[in-house]
N, C-alpha and C positions, 0 to 999 in steps of 0.2 A: 529354619530348611526350605530350601527353595523347590518346590515339589511339581511333575509333573503327572497330571491324573489324563489317563485316556479314557474314553466314555463316560466324559465329566457332565455330560446332558442328558445321561442315562439314567436308570432308577436307582440305581448305587451311587452314582456318582452325585448325581443333586441331593445325597445326603451327607455325603462325605464332603464334597469343596467347602460349603459353610462351617465345617466342623473345622477343617484343618486351617481355614481362617482363622476360625474364633479363637485356637489354639497360636497364634502368632506364625504360622507358615503363609509363605507367599506362594501363590498356585498358580500355576499357568494349565489353561485347560486344553487339551489337542484332541480337536475336533474333526468331523467328514470335509463339514463346508464351512466356512469362515463366519457366513450369516447365520448359521445356529445359534439359538438361544441358548446359553450355560447360567448357571451360578452369578450374581451379580459380583462375587467376591475373587472370583477369576479374571486375568489375563485369557484371551483364546489365542490359538494358532490353528489353521488348517493345513491338515495333514494329507487330507484324499482319503483313498481307502486304505486299511491297513492290509499289510501282505507283505511277501517276502523282498516287495521293490520298495519297501514305503521309504521316502527320504526324512527323517528324524531330525536332519542335523540343525535346521531352526528350532524346533522344540526342543531339543536338548541342551541349548546354548544357555551357560550358567546354571545349570540345574542340579541340587544335590541328590534327589531319590526319586524315583517314579512309581505311581500307584498304576497299575497297568489292571483295568476293569473292563475295556472294549473287549468284544467276542462276537464272535456268529453263534447267534443262541440257540439252543434247543429249541426245533419246532416239531409240531406232531404232525402235520403233512408237508413234509418236504419236496418244494418242486425240483429240486438241483438233480440234473442229469445224475452225478454222481457225487451223491451227499458228502460221502467221506473226504473227498477231493476238497471239495467246496469247505470243509469246516476245518482239513490242514491247513488251506490256503491262509486263512484268516486267525485261528488259532494259535494252530502250531509255527506255522514258519513266521507269519506275522509275529507272534510272540519272541519267537527267535531273533528276527530282524532288530526286534525294539530294545532286547537285551546286548546283543552284539554292540548296535550303536551306544547305548547309554554307557556299556562299558569303554567304551573306544572315547567316548566325550567325558570321562572321568567322572562318573556317577558313581556313590557309594553304594546306596540302597536300590531295591528292587521288590516293591510288596505285588505279589500276584494273586489277582483273583479267580482263582480255579472254581473247582464245584464236587461234591461229592459224588459225582456221577464220574469221576475220574478211577473212583472204586469199585461202585457198583451201579448199573442201570436199574435194577427190581429190586423188590422189596426183599428184607434179609430178618432172618428172626432173632439174630443178636446183635447189639447196639456195635458198631463200626469201631472202631478205634487203628492206632497206629499199625496193631499186628495184623490187621485186614489185608490179605491179597491185592493189591490191584487187580479189578478183571472186570474192565467196562466192556459192554458190547456195542452201544449205539454208538455211529461217528462224531455226536459231540462227545461224550465220555472220553473216545480213545483221543480224540486231538486234545482235548484237555489232559489227557496223563502225558501225551507225548512234549506236551507243552513243557508241561513239569520239567520232564527229564531231559528236555533242551536246557532248561534254565538251571540245572544241577550241573551239567557238562561247561555251561558257560560260568556260571560260577568257581567252581573246581579250577578254571584255565586263567579265571581273570581276575577273579578276588573280590568279584563281586556280590554285596552280599544281599542274598535272596531269601526272603519268605512269603510263602505261599499260606492260603486261606481258603481250607475247601468249605464252603455252605452248603445245608439241606437246601428246601425250600425258602425262599425269603420273603417276606409279606411287609408291605408298610404303604404309606400315602404313594400313588403312583403307580403300585402294583397291577399286573395284567396277568396271562395265561389262566391257569384253572385258580388259582386262588380268588379271581376278580369274578369269574364265572360261579364262584360258592357264593360269596357276596351277592351276587344276582339272586341266585337261588335260596338264601336265606331271607334279602330283604322282599322278596316275591309274597312270603308268606305262604307256600306253598307247603304240603305235608311229604317230609324228606325220610327216606326208606333207611335210616344208618342208625336208629335207635339201638339193635342190639351189635353193633359192630364193636367190637371189643382190641382193636389195634393199637399201635403205639407209633407216634409220628413226631420227628425234632423237625423244627422251623427254628428261624431266627429275624424278628425284626430288623429292617435295613438300618435303623438308627444304631442298634448294638453291631450291627455288622459295620458300620462307617468307625464305629467307636475301634472298635478290635484294628480294623487298617492303619488307623492314625497311631496306635499303640506299635502295630509293626514297623513304621516310621522310624521309629524313636530307641525301642527297647534294645539294650544290648544282647540281650540272650535271644532275639527274633531271627537272626540270620541262621540258614540252614535249616530252620523249622516249617515242617507242614502241618498246621493246625486246622482242625476238625472246630465246628463252633455251633452253637445253638442256644435259645434263651435259657434252657433250664429244663424244668421237668415235660417231657414228651407229652402228647393229647391224643386223645383216641381221636377218631374222624367224629365221631358224636360231641364229645367234650370241644372238640374246635368248633363245631356250627352251635352248641349251645353259646358257648363264649361270642363268634362272632354277632349270634340276635340279642347277647346284653348289649354289645356294644352298640349295634344298629338301633337298639329300642324295638326291637321286632321280635320276641321270642319265639324261639326255633320250634318246630313243630314237628317232630321226631315219630317215626314208628317201628316199630322195634321186628322188622324183616328180618328171618334168619338168614345168616351169611351165605349159607348152602343155597338158599332159594335164589338169594341176589345173583350168585353167581350163576346160576342155571341161566336166569332170565337175562342176565348179558350178553351172557354166549349164546342165547338164542338169535338176540337180534346184531349181533358182531360185534359186541360193545366189552367183550371181555378185558381187555387191554385196559378201558377206563375203570373196570370195577378193579381191578388189582389195582391200580395206584390210590382208588378213595379206599379200599379196604386193607391192604396192603399194611405192613409195618418196615420203619425206617428210622433207627433211630443212631444216634451219635455219641460218641464220648470225648468229653472235650478236654478234658484232666490237663494233658499238656500247655494249652492255651490259660488256662486258670494257674495251673503250679510253676510253668517255667516262666512265666510273664506276667503274672500275678492278676489276669483279666477279671473283673465281672460285669456281666451284661446291666448297664445304668437304666436301661428301662425293663421294667414289668412284663409280662405277655399282654394282662391288660390293658396298661396305658399305649401299647404299642398297636394292642386290636381297636382302644378308644382312636386313636389318631389316625388308621386307615378306613375305621367307620366315618369318620366325620370328611375326612376325603373324598370315600366314594359318596356319601349325600350329596357334598357341594359338587361334584362332577356329574351329576343326575341333574342339575338344577333347580 
């Protein structure tokens, strides 16, 4: 199969492109600038900024399927004058433009990397599943849900086979954001006040996410599916910190600070939102992916964390 991957030089793309090549697919990487480094397994094509006016003709020439990873990602301190408009331009209208162009070019299948934030932005007491009503509040989540709905309309009108994946927190070599910050904290050896937290969080290793995306390219039951995904057993923040410490070879030092006291302290210093992300629960039910497509994660969490830790230690010199 001849596959176009957008965002091929990004966090997920660097895991997906070699995997697709290993499985016999021919890969073209759509990147912003033609000089950007991409995995060696791919041909490259520059497309400029992704948005409602992107010209996809050259990138889609001769392509059988698309995996759309590129996005304006969630940021904690957005400096855009109108964040929702900025997210919509790339994530909603950019996706719409690509899918319309793909359908016109005769592309058969379109795999879209969405996000669990297309469903909810905040912690939830029960696992998210197919019956969970979508109610995002953040500009990022809203733009992702709107993109999903645009794709559904295009699929119904043109016959384009669309499969959507909604991952929770993704980790692995090259990870940034809050997960990289947590790696730094654990590696520092400082005592961390998470020992009493009994929350539950679903995570997915980037290699498992890439494997599921590759499966969605070829499985006959993938079209029209919207799939949640995770590694398996959810972890509490305390369990995750201990697992990271084991992977780093730096035993975690956890203090059993009561959750209420942590919440009070976080509120006093204006960090309540940070506390909620650390202490809240957000789990997913991925039975449709496992039962409908027969997917099983090829990487165990321990091996995924080891790979992440090895990359992190190497990146620090």
